[in-house]
C-alpha positions in Angstrom: 76.9 158.0 119.2 75.7 156.5 115.9 79.3 156.6 114.4 80.3 154.2 117.4 77.7 151.8 117.0 78.2 151.8 113.3 82.1 151.2 113.7 81.1 148.4 116.4 79.0 146.6 113.9 81.5 147.0 111.1 84.3 145.6 113.2 82.0 142.5 114.4 81.3 141.9 110.6 85.1 142.0 109.9 85.9 139.8 112.9 83.2 137.3 111.6 84.5 137.2 107.9 88.0 136.7 109.6 86.8 133.7 111.6 85.2 132.2 108.5 88.2 132.6 106.4 90.5 131.0 109.2 88.0 128.0 109.5 88.1 127.4 105.6 91.9 127.6 105.7 92.3 125.2 108.5 89.9 122.8 106.9 91.8 122.7 103.7 95.0 122.3 105.6 93.5 119.5 107.3 92.5 117.8 104.0 95.9 118.3 102.4 97.5 116.6 105.5 95.3 113.6 105.1 96.5 113.3 101.7 99.9 112.0 102.9 102.9 111.5 100.9 101.6 109.2 98.4 100.2 112.2 96.7 103.8 113.1 95.4 103.5 110.0 93.2 101.2 110.3 90.3 101.8 106.2 89.8 100.9 104.5 93.0 101.2 100.6 93.7 99.3 98.9 90.9 99.6 101.5 88.1 100.9 100.6 85.0 104.1 102.3 83.5 103.9 104.3 80.5 105.7 103.3 77.6 109.0 104.9 77.0 112.5 104.2 75.3 115.7 105.8 76.4 119.4 105.0 76.1 121.7 104.8 79.1 125.1 106.6 79.4 126.5 103.4 78.2 124.5 103.1 75.0 122.2 100.3 76.4 118.6 100.9 75.2 115.9 100.8 78.1 112.3 100.3 77.8 109.2 99.8 79.7 109.1 96.0 78.7 112.7 95.4 79.9 112.1 97.3 83.1 112.1 95.0 86.1 113.3 96.4 89.5 114.1 99.8 91.0 113.8 103.0 89.3 115.3 106.2 90.9 115.0 109.9 90.2 118.1 112.1 91.1 118.9 115.7 90.4 122.1 117.5 90.6 120.4 120.6 92.2 118.6 118.6 95.0 120.3 118.5 98.5 118.1 115.6 99.3 119.2 113.4 96.5 122.9 114.1 97.8 121.8 113.1 101.1 120.2 109.8 99.8 122.7 108.7 97.3 124.8 106.6 99.8 122.0 104.4 101.1 120.8 104.2 97.6 124.0 103.1 96.3 124.3 100.4 99.0 120.7 99.2 98.1 121.5 99.3 94.2 124.7 97.2 95.1 122.6 94.5 96.6 120.1 94.5 94.0 122.3 94.1 91.0 123.1 96.7 88.3 120.7 95.3 85.7 117.8 95.5 88.3 118.3 99.3 88.9 117.8 102.1 86.6 118.7 105.5 87.7 117.4 108.9 85.9 119.8 111.9 86.7 119.0 115.1 86.0 121.3 118.2 86.0 124.6 116.8 84.5 126.4 116.2 87.8 129.2 114.1 86.6 130.3 112.7 90.3 126.6 111.2 90.8 126.6 109.9 87.4 129.8 108.3 87.9 128.6 106.9 91.3 125.4 105.3 90.1 127.0 104.0 86.8 128.8 101.8 89.0 125.6 100.1 90.5 122.9 101.0 88.0 122.0 101.6 84.5 122.0 105.5 84.3 119.8 107.5 82.0 120.5 111.3 81.8 117.4 113.4 82.4 116.5 116.0 79.7 115.4 119.4 81.1 111.7 118.3 80.7 112.6 115.1 82.7 112.8 113.0 79.6 110.9 110.0 78.3 111.3 107.8 81.6 110.2 110.8 83.8 107.2 111.1 81.5 106.4 107.4 81.8 106.2 107.8 85.4 104.6 111.1 85.5 107.5 111.9 88.1 108.1 115.7 88.9 110.3 115.4 91.9 113.5 114.1 93.1 114.6 111.9 95.0 112.0 109.3 94.0 111.9 105.5 93.9 109.9 103.2 92.3 109.8 99.3 92.3 108.6 97.8 89.2 107.3 94.3 88.3 105.8 93.0 85.4 105.1 96.6 84.1 103.2 97.9 87.3 104.6 100.1 90.1 104.8 97.8 93.3 106.1 100.5 95.7 107.1 104.1 95.8 109.4 106.0 98.2 111.5 109.1 98.6 114.2 107.4 100.4 115.4 103.5 100.4 114.4 103.0 104.0 110.7 104.1 103.1 110.5 101.3 100.4 108.0 98.7 101.8 108.8 96.4 99.0 112.4 95.6 98.1 112.8 94.8 94.3 112.8 91.4 93.3 112.7 89.8 96.9 
């Protein structure tokens, strides 16, 4: 009989520990859910863009000082980037080539060619390159609208942009 009582007490304690761990996990998940998608962008609206210097695929120099409009980050091995590309190309045509900078990782020639028709394109390096470092961007697709050296809006897709560039 004492073994049965000891086993029940031990089982009750294990159930109590399990309940406390579950409550802790739920509290943490709820806190992460309230952070929203804005947490994906290190630079949010109002943040200053860091200094950088890069060269486009056509040899044009690009710096933070010359940047005004939309900056987009794409990657060749990102299915979401390929899904977002048609909408972004239409958006970039409306904005004008000089107001759109695309940073493309992975050396996807078709994506670079399509973007080069409507935007200045900077190939990303393995570590993201100087533009990604200036934006502290670590994921794709990522869109930033920039004016006067500051981020005005961020989004993962064109239809999520709350502020169109230059409008």
